[in-house]
Phi, psi and omega in degrees: 000142177241140179233149177229156176241128175230112186070237179253010184252130175253139180213158176286135177262084187287337180254357177076016184237003183291137177283162177115171179294130185251159180215129179257143180214134178287165184277355181296134183300324180294323176297319180296313179299317180297323180298325177286316184297320181271001181055039182297327181301312181296319183289311184290317182278354177057039174200163176273124179237146182285137180301325178294321178295320178297314182297322177297319179294320177296315178300319179297316181294318180293326181285337184285339181244000000 
């Protein structure tokens, strides 16, 4: 799954063409949990993002496939 940040908004990049800083994450549930535990989102995207916003983007990505 690929996610992008544009401004303060994070979203699932379902077609792989969205502009902005990107972050890849596998679909494995353990990978998702680890990304929250290690605060990988904040570090990789170089901004502070809300966990609820991240979860919405993950849900969107999982629903798209």
